[in-house]
PQR file with spaces between the fields and no chain letter, atoms N, CA, C, O and H, PARSE charges and radii, in Angstrom:
ATOM       1  N    UNK     1      73.444   13.346   72.857 -0.4000 1.5000
ATOM       2  CA   UNK     1      72.598   13.455   71.563 -0.0000 2.0000
ATOM       3  C    UNK     1      72.396   11.970   71.258  0.5500 1.7000
ATOM       4  O    UNK     1      71.583   11.818   70.345 -0.5500 1.4000
ATOM       5  N    UNK     2      72.973   10.642   71.828 -0.4000 1.5000
ATOM       6  CA   UNK     2      72.081    9.728   71.770 -0.0000 2.0000
ATOM       7  C    UNK     2      70.838    9.128   71.663  0.5500 1.7000
ATOM       8  O    UNK     2      70.441    8.268   70.877 -0.5500 1.4000
ATOM       9  H    UNK     2      73.633   10.765   72.569  0.4000 1.0000
ATOM      10  N    UNK     3      70.134    9.861   72.809 -0.4000 1.5000
ATOM      11  CA   UNK     3      68.599    9.612   72.917 -0.0000 2.0000
ATOM      12  C    UNK     3      67.674   10.212   71.814  0.5500 1.7000
ATOM      13  O    UNK     3      66.572    9.734   71.544 -0.5500 1.4000
ATOM      14  H    UNK     3      70.457   10.559   73.448  0.4000 1.0000
ATOM      15  N    UNK     4      68.230   11.321   71.190 -0.4000 1.5000
ATOM      16  CA   UNK     4      67.413   11.955   70.396 -0.0000 2.0000
ATOM      17  C    UNK     4      67.689   11.436   68.960  0.5500 1.7000
ATOM      18  O    UNK     4      66.864   11.573   68.057 -0.5500 1.4000
ATOM      19  H    UNK     4      69.125   11.709   71.409  0.4000 1.0000
ATOM      20  N    UNK     5      68.793   10.884   68.810 -0.4000 1.5000
ATOM      21  CA   UNK     5      69.266    9.873   67.410 -0.0000 2.0000
ATOM      22  C    UNK     5      68.524    8.888   67.549  0.5500 1.7000
ATOM      23  O    UNK     5      68.065    8.423   66.506 -0.5500 1.4000
ATOM      24  H    UNK     5      69.463   10.773   69.544  0.4000 1.0000
ATOM      25  N    UNK     6      68.164    8.258   68.792 -0.4000 1.5000
ATOM      26  CA   UNK     6      67.467    6.895   68.527 -0.0000 2.0000
ATOM      27  C    UNK     6      65.687    7.369   68.446  0.5500 1.7000
ATOM      28  O    UNK     6      64.847    6.656   67.898 -0.5500 1.4000
ATOM      29  H    UNK     6      68.537    8.636   69.640  0.4000 1.0000
ATOM      30  N    UNK     7      65.487    8.225   68.873 -0.4000 1.5000
ATOM      31  CA   UNK     7      63.978    8.108   67.870 -0.0000 2.0000
ATOM      32  C    UNK     7      63.794    8.957   66.219  0.5500 1.7000
ATOM      33  O    UNK     7      62.837    8.882   65.448 -0.5500 1.4000
ATOM      34  H    UNK     7      66.169    8.805   69.319  0.4000 1.0000
ATOM      35  N    UNK     8      65.045    9.718   66.070 -0.4000 1.5000
ATOM      36  CA   UNK     8      65.072    9.860   64.339 -0.0000 2.0000
ATOM      37  C    UNK     8      66.892    9.659   63.950  0.5500 1.7000
ATOM      38  O    UNK     8      67.873   10.392   63.828 -0.5500 1.4000
ATOM      39  H    UNK     8      65.822    9.779   66.696  0.4000 1.0000
ATOM      40  N    UNK     9      66.539    8.065   63.856 -0.4000 1.5000
ATOM      41  CA   UNK     9      67.778    7.522   63.171 -0.0000 2.0000
ATOM      42  C    UNK     9      68.359    8.160   62.250  0.5500 1.7000
ATOM      43  O    UNK     9      69.557    8.429   62.343 -0.5500 1.4000
ATOM      44  H    UNK     9      65.742    7.469   63.955  0.4000 1.0000
ATOM      45  N    UNK    10      67.588    8.533   61.149 -0.4000 1.5000
ATOM      46  CA   UNK    10      67.703    9.293   59.901 -0.0000 2.0000
ATOM      47  C    UNK    10      68.501   10.794   59.825  0.5500 1.7000
ATOM      48  O    UNK    10      68.993   11.474   58.925 -0.5500 1.4000
ATOM      49  H    UNK    10      66.616    8.314   61.074  0.4000 1.0000
ATOM      50  N    UNK    11      68.334   10.915   61.345 -0.4000 1.5000
ATOM      51  CA   UNK    11      69.024   12.444   61.392 -0.0000 2.0000
ATOM      52  C    UNK    11      70.553   12.443   61.395  0.5500 1.7000
ATOM      53  O    UNK    11      71.239   13.400   61.754 -0.5500 1.4000
ATOM      54  H    UNK    11      67.934   10.362   62.076  0.4000 1.0000
ATOM      55  N    UNK    12      71.160   10.892   60.817 -0.4000 1.5000
ATOM      56  CA   UNK    12      72.837   10.949   60.870 -0.0000 2.0000
ATOM      57  C    UNK    12      73.394   11.198   59.287  0.5500 1.7000
ATOM      58  O    UNK    12      74.526   11.536   58.943 -0.5500 1.4000
ATOM      59  H    UNK    12      70.603   10.114   60.525  0.4000 1.0000
ATOM      60  N    UNK    13      72.167   10.905   58.415 -0.4000 1.5000
ATOM      61  CA   UNK    13      72.507   10.665   57.115 -0.0000 2.0000
ATOM      62  C    UNK    13      73.177   12.104   56.680  0.5500 1.7000
ATOM      63  O    UNK    13      72.871   13.170   57.213 -0.5500 1.4000
ATOM      64  H    UNK    13      71.247   10.630   58.695  0.4000 1.0000
ATOM      65  N    UNK    14      74.378   11.924   55.365 -0.4000 1.5000
ATOM      66  CA   UNK    14      75.016   13.153   55.341 -0.0000 2.0000
ATOM      67  C    UNK    14      75.892   13.613   56.362  0.5500 1.7000
ATOM      68  O    UNK    14      76.669   14.553   56.196 -0.5500 1.4000
ATOM      69  H    UNK    14      74.627   11.058   54.932  0.4000 1.0000
ATOM      70  N    UNK    15      75.765   12.889   57.540 -0.4000 1.5000
ATOM      71  CA   UNK    15      76.873   13.710   58.268 -0.0000 2.0000
ATOM      72  C    UNK    15      78.247   13.156   58.424  0.5500 1.7000
ATOM      73  O    UNK    15      78.267   11.925   58.408 -0.5500 1.4000
ATOM      74  H    UNK    15      75.134   12.126   57.675  0.4000 1.0000
ATOM      75  N    UNK    16      79.574   13.828   58.593 -0.4000 1.5000
ATOM      76  CA   UNK    16      80.720   13.727   58.553 -0.0000 2.0000
ATOM      77  C    UNK    16      81.117   12.920   60.335  0.5500 1.7000
ATOM      78  O    UNK    16      80.640   13.216   61.431 -0.5500 1.4000
ATOM      79  H    UNK    16      79.558   14.827   58.606  0.4000 1.0000
ATOM      80  N    UNK    17      81.921   12.096   60.046 -0.4000 1.5000
ATOM      81  CA   UNK    17      82.362   11.249   61.582 -0.0000 2.0000
ATOM      82  C    UNK    17      83.622   10.903   61.444  0.5500 1.7000
ATOM      83  O    UNK    17      84.171   11.150   60.371 -0.5500 1.4000
ATOM      84  H    UNK    17      82.308   11.856   59.156  0.4000 1.0000
ATOM      85  N    UNK    18      84.183   10.405   62.261 -0.4000 1.5000
ATOM      86  CA   UNK    18      85.277    9.569   62.443 -0.0000 2.0000
ATOM      87  C    UNK    18      85.147    8.427   63.302  0.5500 1.7000
ATOM      88  O    UNK    18      84.903    8.619   64.494 -0.5500 1.4000
ATOM      89  H    UNK    18      83.737   10.205   63.133  0.4000 1.0000
ATOM      90  N    UNK    19      85.289    7.161   62.812 -0.4000 1.5000
ATOM      91  CA   UNK    19      85.264    5.855   62.924 -0.0000 2.0000
ATOM      92  C    UNK    19      86.202    4.573   63.446  0.5500 1.7000
ATOM      93  O    UNK    19      86.754    3.776   62.688 -0.5500 1.4000
ATOM      94  H    UNK    19      85.487    7.006   61.844  0.4000 1.0000
ATOM      95  N    UNK    20      86.254    4.550   64.729 -0.4000 1.5000
ATOM      96  CA   UNK    20      87.225    3.793   65.220 -0.0000 2.0000
ATOM      97  C    UNK    20      87.655    2.478   64.629  0.5500 1.7000
ATOM      98  O    UNK    20      86.682    1.776   64.352 -0.5500 1.4000
ATOM      99  H    UNK    20      85.805    5.197   65.345  0.4000 1.0000
ATOM     100  N    UNK    21      88.295    2.178   64.476 -0.4000 1.5000
ATOM     101  CA   UNK    21      88.359    0.564   63.774 -0.0000 2.0000
ATOM     102  C    UNK    21      89.429   -0.371   64.290  0.5500 1.7000
ATOM     103  O    UNK    21      90.304    0.263   64.881 -0.5500 1.4000
ATOM     104  H    UNK    21      89.085    2.748   64.701  0.4000 1.0000
ATOM     105  N    UNK    22      89.617   -1.535   64.260 -0.4000 1.5000
ATOM     106  CA   UNK    22      90.727   -2.400   65.110 -0.0000 2.0000
ATOM     107  C    UNK    22      91.419   -3.097   63.723  0.5500 1.7000
ATOM     108  O    UNK    22      90.631   -3.809   63.102 -0.5500 1.4000
ATOM     109  H    UNK    22      88.907   -2.049   63.780  0.4000 1.0000
ATOM     110  N    UNK    23      92.400   -3.019   63.315 -0.4000 1.5000
ATOM     111  CA   UNK    23      93.220   -4.227   62.181 -0.0000 2.0000
ATOM     112  C    UNK    23      92.703   -5.497   63.026  0.5500 1.7000
ATOM     113  O    UNK    23      92.975   -5.762   64.197 -0.5500 1.4000
ATOM     114  H    UNK    23      93.041   -2.441   63.820  0.4000 1.0000
ATOM     115  N    UNK    24      91.682   -6.393   61.902 -0.4000 1.5000
ATOM     116  CA   UNK    24      92.023   -7.844   62.670 -0.0000 2.0000
ATOM     117  C    UNK    24      93.516   -8.840   62.756  0.5500 1.7000
ATOM     118  O    UNK    24      93.732   -9.852   63.422 -0.5500 1.4000
ATOM     119  H    UNK    24      91.462   -6.177   60.950  0.4000 1.0000
ATOM     120  N    UNK    25      94.468   -8.034   61.726 -0.4000 1.5000
ATOM     121  CA   UNK    25      95.671   -8.762   61.858 -0.0000 2.0000
ATOM     122  C    UNK    25      96.577   -8.358   62.703  0.5500 1.7000
ATOM     123  O    UNK    25      97.380   -9.114   63.250 -0.5500 1.4000
ATOM     124  H    UNK    25      94.293   -7.212   61.185  0.4000 1.0000
ATOM     125  N    UNK    26      96.507   -7.049   62.882 -0.4000 1.5000
ATOM     126  CA   UNK    26      97.835   -6.844   64.010 -0.0000 2.0000
ATOM     127  C    UNK    26      97.315   -5.811   65.572  0.5500 1.7000
ATOM     128  O    UNK    26      98.050   -5.263   66.393 -0.5500 1.4000
ATOM     129  H    UNK    26      95.854   -6.435   62.438  0.4000 1.0000
ATOM     130  N    UNK    27      95.746   -5.860   65.507 -0.4000 1.5000
ATOM     131  CA   UNK    27      95.167   -5.376   66.594 -0.0000 2.0000
ATOM     132  C    UNK    27      95.413   -3.499   66.774  0.5500 1.7000
ATOM     133  O    UNK    27      95.086   -2.864   67.776 -0.5500 1.4000
ATOM     134  H    UNK    27      95.149   -6.305   64.839  0.4000 1.0000
ATOM     135  N    UNK    28      96.016   -2.954   65.608 -0.4000 1.5000
ATOM     136  CA   UNK    28      96.349   -1.341   65.609 -0.0000 2.0000
ATOM     137  C    UNK    28      94.732   -0.698   65.536  0.5500 1.7000
ATOM     138  O    UNK    28      93.918   -0.989   64.659 -0.5500 1.4000
ATOM     139  H    UNK    28      96.282   -3.471   64.794  0.4000 1.0000
ATOM     140  N    UNK    29      94.530    0.097   66.506 -0.4000 1.5000
ATOM     141  CA   UNK    29      93.396    0.928   66.301 -0.0000 2.0000
ATOM     142  C    UNK    29      93.510    2.458   65.399  0.5500 1.7000
ATOM     143  O    UNK    29      94.518    3.160   65.490 -0.5500 1.4000
ATOM     144  H    UNK    29      95.191    0.332   67.218  0.4000 1.0000
ATOM     145  N    UNK    30      92.691    2.719   64.803 -0.4000 1.5000
ATOM     146  CA   UNK    30      92.697    3.771   63.928 -0.0000 2.0000
ATOM     147  C    UNK    30      91.739    3.998   63.744  0.5500 1.7000
ATOM     148  O    UNK    30      90.904    3.128   63.499 -0.5500 1.4000
ATOM     149  H    UNK    30      91.873    2.149   64.729  0.4000 1.0000
ATOM     150  N    UNK    31      91.374    5.733   63.805 -0.4000 1.5000
ATOM     151  CA   UNK    31      90.278    6.780   63.409 -0.0000 2.0000
ATOM     152  C    UNK    31      89.966    7.255   61.696  0.5500 1.7000
ATOM     153  O    UNK    31      90.595    8.099   61.057 -0.5500 1.4000
ATOM     154  H    UNK    31      92.052    6.440   64.004  0.4000 1.0000
ATOM     155  N    UNK    32      88.901    6.492   61.264 -0.4000 1.5000
ATOM     156  CA   UNK    32      88.835    6.968   59.920 -0.0000 2.0000
ATOM     157  C    UNK    32      87.793    7.849   59.445  0.5500 1.7000
ATOM     158  O    UNK    32      86.633    7.553   59.732 -0.5500 1.4000
ATOM     159  H    UNK    32      88.390    5.807   61.783  0.4000 1.0000
ATOM     160  N    UNK    33      87.950    8.545   58.986 -0.4000 1.5000
ATOM     161  CA   UNK    33      87.076    9.667   58.533 -0.0000 2.0000
ATOM     162  C    UNK    33      85.860    9.137   57.557  0.5500 1.7000
ATOM     163  O    UNK    33      86.304    8.167   56.943 -0.5500 1.4000
ATOM     164  H    UNK    33      88.893    8.785   58.752  0.4000 1.0000
ATOM     165  N    UNK    34      84.923    9.318   57.297 -0.4000 1.5000
ATOM     166  CA   UNK    34      83.990    9.249   56.385 -0.0000 2.0000
ATOM     167  C    UNK    34      82.252    9.846   56.547  0.5500 1.7000
ATOM     168  O    UNK    34      82.082   10.462   57.599 -0.5500 1.4000
ATOM     169  H    UNK    34      84.563   10.106   57.796  0.4000 1.0000
ATOM     170  N    UNK    35      81.099    9.740   55.723 -0.4000 1.5000
ATOM     171  CA   UNK    35      80.071   10.265   55.799 -0.0000 2.0000
ATOM     172  C    UNK    35      79.133    9.178   55.827  0.5500 1.7000
ATOM     173  O    UNK    35      79.269    8.018   55.436 -0.5500 1.4000
ATOM     174  H    UNK    35      81.236    9.240   54.869  0.4000 1.0000
ATOM     175  N    UNK    36      78.101    9.794   56.391 -0.4000 1.5000
ATOM     176  CA   UNK    36      76.883    8.445   56.388 -0.0000 2.0000
ATOM     177  C    UNK    36      75.819    8.913   54.941  0.5500 1.7000
ATOM     178  O    UNK    36      75.111    9.914   54.828 -0.5500 1.4000
ATOM     179  H    UNK    36      77.991   10.736   56.709  0.4000 1.0000
ATOM     180  N    UNK    37      76.010    7.913   54.076 -0.4000 1.5000
ATOM     181  CA   UNK    37      75.307    8.297   53.127 -0.0000 2.0000
ATOM     182  C    UNK    37      73.822    7.776   53.204  0.5500 1.7000
ATOM     183  O    UNK    37      72.981    8.659   53.038 -0.5500 1.4000
ATOM     184  H    UNK    37      76.585    7.100   54.167  0.4000 1.0000
ATOM     185  N    UNK    38      73.429    6.726   53.387 -0.4000 1.5000
ATOM     186  CA   UNK    38      72.090    6.710   53.548 -0.0000 2.0000
ATOM     187  C    UNK    38      71.312    5.633   54.906  0.5500 1.7000
ATOM     188  O    UNK    38      72.147    5.331   55.758 -0.5500 1.4000
ATOM     189  H    UNK    38      74.112    6.009   53.521  0.4000 1.0000
ATOM     190  N    UNK    39      70.207    5.190   55.112 -0.4000 1.5000
ATOM     191  CA   UNK    39      70.054    4.004   55.810 -0.0000 2.0000
ATOM     192  C    UNK    39      69.948    3.138   55.123  0.5500 1.7000
ATOM     193  O    UNK    39      69.059    3.161   54.271 -0.5500 1.4000
ATOM     194  H    UNK    39      69.529    5.435   54.420  0.4000 1.0000
ATOM     195  N    UNK    40      70.915    1.930   55.250 -0.4000 1.5000
ATOM     196  CA   UNK    40      70.854    0.562   54.491 -0.0000 2.0000
ATOM     197  C    UNK    40      69.760   -0.154   55.036  0.5500 1.7000
ATOM     198  O    UNK    40      68.866   -0.410   54.229 -0.5500 1.4000
ATOM     199  H    UNK    40      71.637    1.911   55.941  0.4000 1.0000
ATOM     200  N    UNK    41      69.614   -0.521   56.143 -0.4000 1.5000
ATOM     201  CA   UNK    41      68.383   -1.286   56.473 -0.0000 2.0000
ATOM     202  C    UNK    41      68.314   -0.974   58.062  0.5500 1.7000
ATOM     203  O    UNK    41      69.029   -1.038   59.061 -0.5500 1.4000
ATOM     204  H    UNK    41      70.340   -0.313   56.798  0.4000 1.0000
ATOM     205  N    UNK    42      66.858   -0.554   57.627 -0.4000 1.5000
ATOM     206  CA   UNK    42      66.365   -0.151   59.102 -0.0000 2.0000
ATOM     207  C    UNK    42      65.659   -1.241   60.349  0.5500 1.7000
ATOM     208  O    UNK    42      65.166   -2.328   60.049 -0.5500 1.4000
ATOM     209  H    UNK    42      66.277   -0.502   56.815  0.4000 1.0000
ATOM     210  N    UNK    43      65.705   -0.882   61.303 -0.4000 1.5000
ATOM     211  CA   UNK    43      65.389   -1.942   62.526 -0.0000 2.0000
ATOM     212  C    UNK    43      64.762   -1.315   63.402  0.5500 1.7000
ATOM     213  O    UNK    43      65.093   -0.190   63.779 -0.5500 1.4000
ATOM     214  H    UNK    43      66.106    0.002   61.546  0.4000 1.0000
ATOM     215  N    UNK    44      63.536   -2.113   63.948 -0.4000 1.5000
ATOM     216  CA   UNK    44      62.685   -1.493   65.159 -0.0000 2.0000
ATOM     217  C    UNK    44      63.672   -1.127   66.005  0.5500 1.7000
ATOM     218  O    UNK    44      63.681    0.021   66.448 -0.5500 1.4000
ATOM     219  H    UNK    44      63.267   -3.026   63.642  0.4000 1.0000
ATOM     220  N    UNK    45      64.608   -2.002   66.343 -0.4000 1.5000
ATOM     221  CA   UNK    45      65.393   -1.298   67.404 -0.0000 2.0000
ATOM     222  C    UNK    45      66.747   -0.482   66.888  0.5500 1.7000
ATOM     223  O    UNK    45      67.742   -0.931   66.319 -0.5500 1.4000
ATOM     224  H    UNK    45      64.601   -2.935   65.983  0.4000 1.0000
ATOM     225  N    UNK    46      66.481    0.660   67.226 -0.4000 1.5000
ATOM     226  CA   UNK    46      67.214    2.023   66.146 -0.0000 2.0000
ATOM     227  C    UNK    46      69.312    1.766   66.591  0.5500 1.7000
ATOM     228  O    UNK    46      70.248    2.417   66.126 -0.5500 1.4000
ATOM     229  H    UNK    46      65.673    1.025   67.688  0.4000 1.0000
ATOM     230  N    UNK    47      69.345    0.927   67.323 -0.4000 1.5000
ATOM     231  CA   UNK    47      70.743    0.717   67.527 -0.0000 2.0000
ATOM     232  C    UNK    47      71.455   -0.319   66.360  0.5500 1.7000
ATOM     233  O    UNK    47      72.538   -0.165   65.795 -0.5500 1.4000
ATOM     234  H    UNK    47      68.585    0.399   67.701  0.4000 1.0000
ATOM     235  N    UNK    48      70.317   -1.589   66.177 -0.4000 1.5000
ATOM     236  CA   UNK    48      70.439   -2.377   64.805 -0.0000 2.0000
ATOM     237  C    UNK    48      70.465   -1.535   63.744  0.5500 1.7000
ATOM     238  O    UNK    48      71.099   -2.057   62.828 -0.5500 1.4000
ATOM     239  H    UNK    48      69.437   -1.714   66.636  0.4000 1.0000
ATOM     240  N    UNK    49      70.093   -0.559   63.493 -0.4000 1.5000
ATOM     241  CA   UNK    49      69.549    0.091   62.100 -0.0000 2.0000
ATOM     242  C    UNK    49      70.864    0.228   61.440  0.5500 1.7000
ATOM     243  O    UNK    49      71.758    0.735   62.117 -0.5500 1.4000
ATOM     244  H    UNK    49      69.578   -0.135   64.237  0.4000 1.0000
ATOM     245  N    UNK    50      71.137   -0.146   60.207 -0.4000 1.5000
ATOM     246  CA   UNK    50      72.721   -0.007   59.609 -0.0000 2.0000
ATOM     247  C    UNK    50      72.094    1.053   58.596  0.5500 1.7000
ATOM     248  O    UNK    50      71.003    1.438   58.175 -0.5500 1.4000
ATOM     249  H    UNK    50      70.411   -0.557   59.657  0.4000 1.0000
ATOM     250  N    UNK    51      73.673    1.320   58.448 -0.4000 1.5000
ATOM     251  CA   UNK    51      73.845    2.647   57.574 -0.0000 2.0000
ATOM     252  C    UNK    51      74.841    2.501   56.561  0.5500 1.7000
ATOM     253  O    UNK    51      75.724    1.643   56.574 -0.5500 1.4000
ATOM     254  H    UNK    51      74.559    1.007   58.790  0.4000 1.0000
ATOM     255  N    UNK    52      74.679    3.311   55.743 -0.4000 1.5000
ATOM     256  CA   UNK    52      75.597    3.144   54.364 -0.0000 2.0000
ATOM     257  C    UNK    52      76.429    4.178   54.446  0.5500 1.7000
ATOM     258  O    UNK    52      76.052    5.349   54.492 -0.5500 1.4000
ATOM     259  H    UNK    52      73.962    4.008   55.732  0.4000 1.0000
ATOM     260  N    UNK    53      77.723    3.762   54.472 -0.4000 1.5000
ATOM     261  CA   UNK    53      79.073    5.024   54.751 -0.0000 2.0000
ATOM     262  C    UNK    53      80.051    4.576   53.837  0.5500 1.7000
ATOM     263  O    UNK    53      80.321    3.441   53.442 -0.5500 1.4000
ATOM     264  H    UNK    53      78.029    2.810   54.435  0.4000 1.0000
ATOM     265  N    UNK    54      80.622    5.897   53.525 -0.4000 1.5000
ATOM     266  CA   UNK    54      81.604    5.826   52.544 -0.0000 2.0000
ATOM     267  C    UNK    54      82.801    6.679   53.313  0.5500 1.7000
ATOM     268  O    UNK    54      82.638    7.772   53.855 -0.5500 1.4000
ATOM     269  H    UNK    54      80.402    6.819   53.846  0.4000 1.0000
ATOM     270  N    UNK    55      83.990    5.961   53.242 -0.4000 1.5000
ATOM     271  CA   UNK    55      85.125    6.563   53.638 -0.0000 2.0000
ATOM     272  C    UNK    55      85.999    7.348   52.632  0.5500 1.7000
ATOM     273  O    UNK    55      86.099    7.131   51.424 -0.5500 1.4000
ATOM     274  H    UNK    55      84.123    5.073   52.802  0.4000 1.0000
ATOM     275  N    UNK    56      86.733    8.494   53.512 -0.4000 1.5000
ATOM     276  CA   UNK    56      87.712    9.345   52.616 -0.0000 2.0000
ATOM     277  C    UNK    56      88.583    8.635   51.904  0.5500 1.7000
ATOM     278  O    UNK    56      88.931    9.087   50.813 -0.5500 1.4000
ATOM     279  H    UNK    56      86.651    8.670   54.493  0.4000 1.0000
ATOM     280  N    UNK    57      89.090    7.433   52.353 -0.4000 1.5000
ATOM     281  CA   UNK    57      90.039    6.758   51.639 -0.0000 2.0000
ATOM     282  C    UNK    57      89.850    5.459   50.840  0.5500 1.7000
ATOM     283  O    UNK    57      90.633    4.580   50.477 -0.5500 1.4000
ATOM     284  H    UNK    57      88.808    7.066   53.239  0.4000 1.0000
ATOM     285  N    UNK    58      88.518    5.657   50.697 -0.4000 1.5000
ATOM     286  CA   UNK    58      88.175    4.317   50.406 -0.0000 2.0000
ATOM     287  C    UNK    58      86.711    4.510   49.360  0.5500 1.7000
ATOM     288  O    UNK    58      85.772    5.262   49.622 -0.5500 1.4000
ATOM     289  H    UNK    58      87.882    6.370   50.992  0.4000 1.0000
ATOM     290  N    UNK    59      86.843    3.477   47.942 -0.4000 1.5000
ATOM     291  CA   UNK    59      85.837    4.074   46.875 -0.0000 2.0000
ATOM     292  C    UNK    59      84.704    2.795   47.675  0.5500 1.7000
ATOM     293  O    UNK    59      83.508    3.004   47.469 -0.5500 1.4000
ATOM     294  H    UNK    59      87.606    2.866   47.729  0.4000 1.0000
ATOM     295  N    UNK    60      84.984    1.789   48.368 -0.4000 1.5000
ATOM     296  CA   UNK    60      83.960    1.217   48.256 -0.0000 2.0000
ATOM     297  C    UNK    60      82.722    1.566   49.659  0.5500 1.7000
ATOM     298  O    UNK    60      83.109    2.089   50.704 -0.5500 1.4000
ATOM     299  H    UNK    60      85.955    1.620   48.535  0.4000 1.0000
ATOM     300  N    UNK    61      81.452    1.226   49.463 -0.4000 1.5000
ATOM     301  CA   UNK    61      80.559    1.524   50.743 -0.0000 2.0000
ATOM     302  C    UNK    61      80.520    0.485   51.416  0.5500 1.7000
ATOM     303  O    UNK    61      80.527   -0.666   50.981 -0.5500 1.4000
ATOM     304  H    UNK    61      81.137    0.801   48.614  0.4000 1.0000
ATOM     305  N    UNK    62      80.457    0.992   53.022 -0.4000 1.5000
ATOM     306  CA   UNK    62      80.159   -0.234   53.768 -0.0000 2.0000
ATOM     307  C    UNK    62      79.092    0.058   54.676  0.5500 1.7000
ATOM     308  O    UNK    62      78.737    1.234   54.611 -0.5500 1.4000
ATOM     309  H    UNK    62      80.451    1.927   53.376  0.4000 1.0000
ATOM     310  N    UNK    63      78.445   -0.676   55.537 -0.4000 1.5000
ATOM     311  CA   UNK    63      77.424   -1.055   56.550 -0.0000 2.0000
ATOM     312  C    UNK    63      77.377   -1.349   58.104  0.5500 1.7000
ATOM     313  O    UNK    63      77.580   -2.282   58.881 -0.5500 1.4000
ATOM     314  H    UNK    63      78.734   -1.632   55.590  0.4000 1.0000
ATOM     315  N    UNK    64      76.982    0.022   58.114 -0.4000 1.5000
ATOM     316  CA   UNK    64      77.452   -0.663   59.824 -0.0000 2.0000
ATOM     317  C    UNK    64      76.348   -0.414   60.800  0.5500 1.7000
ATOM     318  O    UNK    64      75.535    0.274   60.182 -0.5500 1.4000
ATOM     319  H    UNK    64      76.817    0.780   57.483  0.4000 1.0000
ATOM     320  N    UNK    65      75.874   -0.639   62.096 -0.4000 1.5000
ATOM     321  CA   UNK    65      75.096   -0.157   63.037 -0.0000 2.0000
ATOM     322  C    UNK    65      75.571    0.929   63.989  0.5500 1.7000
ATOM     323  O    UNK    65      75.946    0.657   65.129 -0.5500 1.4000
ATOM     324  H    UNK    65      76.534   -1.198   62.598  0.4000 1.0000
ATOM     325  N    UNK    66      75.545    2.368   63.422 -0.4000 1.5000
ATOM     326  CA   UNK    66      76.488    3.222   63.975 -0.0000 2.0000
ATOM     327  C    UNK    66      76.188    3.677   65.110  0.5500 1.7000
ATOM     328  O    UNK    66      76.952    4.035   66.006 -0.5500 1.4000
ATOM     329  H    UNK    66      75.241    2.590   62.496  0.4000 1.0000
ATOM     330  N    UNK    67      74.530    3.666   65.074 -0.4000 1.5000
ATOM     331  CA   UNK    67      74.169    4.210   66.113 -0.0000 2.0000
ATOM     332  C    UNK    67      74.857    3.247   67.557  0.5500 1.7000
ATOM     333  O    UNK    67      74.924    4.021   68.511 -0.5500 1.4000
ATOM     334  H    UNK    67      73.910    3.375   64.346  0.4000 1.0000
ATOM     335  N    UNK    68      75.230    2.196   67.844 -0.4000 1.5000
ATOM     336  CA   UNK    68      75.381    1.089   68.444 -0.0000 2.0000
ATOM     337  C    UNK    68      77.106    1.343   68.649  0.5500 1.7000
ATOM     338  O    UNK    68      77.692    1.077   69.698 -0.5500 1.4000
ATOM     339  H    UNK    68      75.175    1.567   67.069  0.4000 1.0000
ATOM     340  N    UNK    69      77.726    1.875   67.496 -0.4000 1.5000
ATOM     341  CA   UNK    69      79.193    2.367   67.574 -0.0000 2.0000
ATOM     342  C    UNK    69      79.272    3.868   68.166  0.5500 1.7000
ATOM     343  O    UNK    69      80.262    4.401   68.666 -0.5500 1.4000
ATOM     344  H    UNK    69      77.250    2.091   66.643  0.4000 1.0000
ATOM     345  N    UNK    70      78.298    4.282   68.029 -0.4000 1.5000
ATOM     346  CA   UNK    70      78.287    5.761   69.000 -0.0000 2.0000
ATOM     347  C    UNK    70      78.235    5.249   70.293  0.5500 1.7000
ATOM     348  O    UNK    70      79.275    5.266   70.952 -0.5500 1.4000
ATOM     349  H    UNK    70      77.494    3.848   67.622  0.4000 1.0000
ATOM     350  N    UNK    71      77.286    4.828   70.743 -0.4000 1.5000
ATOM     351  CA   UNK    71      76.841    4.485   72.250 -0.0000 2.0000
ATOM     352  C    UNK    71      78.509    3.467   72.744  0.5500 1.7000
ATOM     353  O    UNK    71      79.183    3.626   73.762 -0.5500 1.4000
ATOM     354  H    UNK    71      76.442    4.815   70.207  0.4000 1.0000
ATOM     355  N    UNK    72      78.702    2.654   71.808 -0.4000 1.5000
ATOM     356  CA   UNK    72      80.568    2.219   72.245 -0.0000 2.0000
ATOM     357  C    UNK    72      81.332    3.225   72.283  0.5500 1.7000
ATOM     358  O    UNK    72      82.389    3.089   72.900 -0.5500 1.4000
ATOM     359  H    UNK    72      78.155    2.525   70.981  0.4000 1.0000
ATOM     360  N    UNK    73      81.119    4.138   71.832 -0.4000 1.5000
ATOM     361  CA   UNK    73      82.350    5.295   71.997 -0.0000 2.0000
ATOM     362  C    UNK    73      83.583    4.926   70.917  0.5500 1.7000
ATOM     363  O    UNK    73      84.792    4.880   71.144 -0.5500 1.4000
ATOM     364  H    UNK    73      80.260    4.248   71.331  0.4000 1.0000
ATOM     365  N    UNK    74      82.813    4.663   69.587 -0.4000 1.5000
ATOM     366  CA   UNK    74      83.592    3.854   68.742 -0.0000 2.0000
ATOM     367  C    UNK    74      83.443    4.866   67.481  0.5500 1.7000
ATOM     368  O    UNK    74      83.963    4.481   66.433 -0.5500 1.4000
ATOM     369  H    UNK    74      81.831    4.701   69.402  0.4000 1.0000
ATOM     370  N    UNK    75      82.817    6.058   67.478 -0.4000 1.5000
ATOM     371  CA   UNK    75      82.215    7.046   66.682 -0.0000 2.0000
ATOM     372  C    UNK    75      81.873    8.357   67.048  0.5500 1.7000
ATOM     373  O    UNK    75      81.124    8.573   68.001 -0.5500 1.4000
ATOM     374  H    UNK    75      82.394    6.370   68.329  0.4000 1.0000
ATOM     375  N    UNK    76      82.420    9.347   66.286 -0.4000 1.5000
ATOM     376  CA   UNK    76      82.238   10.859   66.813 -0.0000 2.0000
ATOM     377  C    UNK    76      82.013   10.999   65.385  0.5500 1.7000
ATOM     378  O    UNK    76      82.499   10.399   64.427 -0.5500 1.4000
ATOM     379  H    UNK    76      83.028    9.172   65.512  0.4000 1.0000
ATOM     380  N    UNK    77      80.966   12.147   65.491 -0.4000 1.5000
ATOM     381  CA   UNK    77      80.441   12.943   64.238 -0.0000 2.0000
ATOM     382  C    UNK    77      81.609   14.340   64.794  0.5500 1.7000
ATOM     383  O    UNK    77      82.074   14.599   65.904 -0.5500 1.4000
ATOM     384  H    UNK    77      80.571   12.635   66.269  0.4000 1.0000
ATOM     385  N    UNK    78      81.797   15.120   63.215 -0.4000 1.5000
ATOM     386  CA   UNK    78      82.780   15.984   63.304 -0.0000 2.0000
ATOM     387  C    UNK    78      82.251   17.432   62.492  0.5500 1.7000
ATOM     388  O    UNK    78      82.994   18.412   62.430 -0.5500 1.4000
ATOM     389  H    UNK    78      81.420   14.909   62.313  0.4000 1.0000
């Protein structure tokens, strides 16, 4: 899946995911559900392309290099 997405990073827009995050205070790891809203900042290196995401339990929008997170095993699409 990752090689195909590197050719077309925009393919993950509107996809739902689970994102692994580590709490910096206590080190607890949790998976958060969210949705990819759009490409925030394109980069010639697709792994560094940042996406705007919105989590189910949060009103704020966040920006992450999701393809790098997918490569690292910190993101899965649902």
